[in-house]
Phi, psi and omega in degrees: 000327182302315183293327180289321177295318179296324176300319179294319178297317180296318180298318178298315179295321179297319180298317179294319180295318180294324175299322177297320178297316178296321180298317179298319181294325177291315184291344177286343181285147181293155184261009176084197184280179185298321180297316179297317180295323180296315179294316180298322179294323178294319177295316180299315182297315180295318181294316181291323178299316179295312184296321179294318179291323177296319181299319180295320179294314182292328181302327179295314178298315182299314181297316181296313181293323179299319178296317179298314180296323181299315183276331183273324186244312181145166184293321179302318179294318180295316179296315179300320179301312181295315181294319178299319178296317180295314180298319179296317178297320179296319179301314178294321181296315180298314181301314182289322183297317180286327180298316183283358172255332181280336186299310182291328179289327175293318178299318179292321179295333179295341174297327181278319180160171185290327180298314181293319181294319178299318181300314181295314182296316182292318179296324175299317177293324181294331175301314179296312183298312182287333175292319180300307183289326179297312179294320180297309182292320180298314181297311181295317181296317180296318180294321178292323179299323182281312189263335182054031179213114182302332180299326182284353182262351186301324179302324177300316179294323179294318178299317178296319182294319182295316178296321178299319179298313179297317182296318181290314183289307181297312179296323179293319177296316181301304188294322185278330174297317179293317183295313180297314179299317180294320182290313187295319181272315183291302185286309189282311186275314184270341179069033179250159182298166185300315185254033179289130181297347178284346181278117182299341182263006188292322179291317177301322179296315180290324175298318182300325177303324183279313183288334179275306186275315183282300179296319182293309181293323178300311179293323181299305184284336173300311183290325177297317179299310182294315182296321179295316176302313182297316180297318179294319178296320180295316178295323177300320180287328182281313187284318188252336182053041180223130186299332183296326178286337177284321183278335184309313178300324179296319181292321176301317178298320180296313180297322181292331176296314178297324178294320180293320176299316178297323181296332181298333181283352180265356180278091181218145176287133175267194181297330182285347182058029180274112185293316181299318179297322179298316180292319181292331177300320178296317180295318180294317179299318179299317180295318180293316178298320179297316181300318178297315179297320180298320181299311184290321182288328178297315177293320181298322181278355179076024180271162179295140181292345176302329178291327174295319178296323176297322178293325177295325176301315179299317178294322180294322179302318181304312182297313185294317180294325177297316180297316181296313182296320179296322179301317183280345186241351182282142178292346181269000184248165185299315184303313180294318181294329178292324177293318179298318179296319180294336182293342181297336181256013172115175182299326183300309181289330175298313181296316181300312182293320179297318177297319180297317179298315179298317179295317181294329185291352179281336190294303184298314178301321180293319177300320179294315181295319178296314179299318180295320179298314181293319180295313182292327175294321178300320183281325186215017181067206180299323178296327178296322176298317179296320179293322176299319178295318178298316180296319178299319182275355181297333180265020182305323180305314180288321182296315178295325177300315179294323179292310183294336174305325184300301180295332177296313181287328176299311177296323179299319177295320178296317179295319178297320179294311183291332180274356181056048176289160182305154184301323181295328177290316180293329176298320180292314180295325177295320180294318177296318183292323180300320177290321181301326178299318180288320181297324178296320179293318181298316182290331175294320176299319177298315181298319181292315179299316179293325178297322180296313179294320178298319181294324177297320178294319178296320179296318179298322178294321178298316180302314179294322185292321181273352175077023178250120184266338182230126172255101184286126184293338181268006176280130185300326180291321178295316178297317178299317178297319179301312181295317180295317178295320178295333181283326190302314179302326179289317178296315179301313181295325179298315179296319180295317180293317179297324179298317177297317180299316180294315180293320179296324177301315179296320180294315179302313180298321180291318179295317177299319180300316182293319176298326183281320190260332181265103183288135176100359179297310183294332179277349180083011181264349178233147183264131178295160176269082184300323185299333180298313181291321177301317181293321180299310184288330177297310180297319181295317181298315181292325181287319190275346185277355185290310184297313176303323179294320179296320177301314183295321184279319187280323189300314181292328180290318179296312180298315183295312185278339178269313185259344175097177186295327179296313179296321180294325176299314176297321179301316181295319178296316179300318178299314183297314185292304184288327178297318179298310183296316181293322180296316179297313181301318183287312185289315181288316178298317179298318178294325178295318176301314182299312183286336173296319176298316181293327178296318178293322181294342177278001175118357181278149176052037175102348176073202191291337184262013187262166173298323180299321181292318177301317178295321181293326176296320177297315178298318178296325178297321176289318184289334183302306178291338173299304191276339186240356179236283186293313184303302181296328181294337179295330175304308181296321180302312182303315186279327175300313183293317179293321180292317179296320177299321180292320179298318184263011184303313183297317180295320180292320178296321179290325182287316176084350180090161181274335181255134180235131178239000000 
């Protein structure tokens, strides 16, 4: 077992080292002319200012919770919590830092051609992806090497989950408040392009792409990856009481890192010049290499091959969920085109159709997750479900790379627009960005699906920890917990959406003020005060993320200690079910609204100057906080609550609750 744990530690370190090599290769590319560098520096300054201020705010929560965990649970959990929080923050920091450096280099590379621009953008994203899995595997492996008890690692997962929650909520509020403000005044009222330098909110909008998608997704999948590993290891120790089953998830993660590194070399444009196909080649190669490695290591460890079949289920889910999400969000498919067509009769029909698409998009993913759950349970019981989740997340490095590619190309397009680069360069950045919109939606679908399986594994661990084998649906405490848990994602999302609305209102007022008071902005003879909008959304994001975080931390503890372990079990099930459905509806529906707008902007249904486009902008404004704030944050909410319940499971079981039936 010692050598296998060391293999996991080495694989984690190798992933981080390879990410460093890719980062150096990206930074060697030129940054373009003085105008491009100036814009890129403004984006960099705004992004780092926000992240630094967020870190200081979150550090207060981390310190307070660490003290509580130290006295309530013990030092290993408290130490793990702090280290998990730090590692999660580093994962987000690395992703955002390379993104805000790769964007201008991608725009400059587009002068040479689409092949060169794709290479820079993807390698920039791969730095984030490989850092996420490297830090996740390294952290979990090191803690297991020290403590040799999965229970002592749960704190690491909780720390990662909490930072992910802050990153998702805070980053989501920031990016969508800026985006909504820029769109409503810039596009609708002033009639100027999205990335026009005359728009006072344009820098805040570009900063938001990084703090929301790069830092947010990096922290999100880091914690999902770490929490899933921990849950599988915990179940291995509970169900089998054999160290090989505890180490098996770590070895799968190690092999998948090498597979993901190999997969990066397959991301190349073919004769068709299809960008999406180039990115998918890397993902498919990573999955196939992982499957081969899983087969051999399962046999080498002397484990039942049924566990290998369970891992194949996890890899298959990734493929199927990607296909489903792309169907609902691609401009080439019916759902997005139906929203665009409905926009011809105004914002009302756009909103109705967009909501319908989002609601409908929940059905197929849930059917896939249910089928995967039953299949993996058939092959390996509860532990089989955990292994399927580990296998699904084993390709996280490649998935995050594809996701981070999106905001890099989005920013590259903005820099090209604001720098007034030649039309052929902007055509290339637009083509890259169009694909990036879909990849961001696809990876959100992947994140939600993996979160659901991870939460099921955590719930199974909770059941074993509290010693309750049956949760009877007709028990009043279980029913009460179900209803309370089902309510929390809606309450949480309401606060997140309202936060975006309030912050966007301030941005809109500020942009209108500048257009009104600063003479010469529209003529291009005066420069907008970009910093004003950056400051507004930074303060709003930090202010508004507190209540959602309190809901996530307090709700399971209140339910557990007041109503007891049975009610908390029902509460966790309610959170998983409604959180999963609401997250899919919001993220997929929001992306469909966004791409319907982009479909119209390519010349369909009257193009940019039509009524359909105005209606689509309104729909996109509604969809933005759906897909980039509330929806993705539900992933973190589900796992924060399940992890916290697991940490306090023994104390809650001993306490028994204040109400007895």
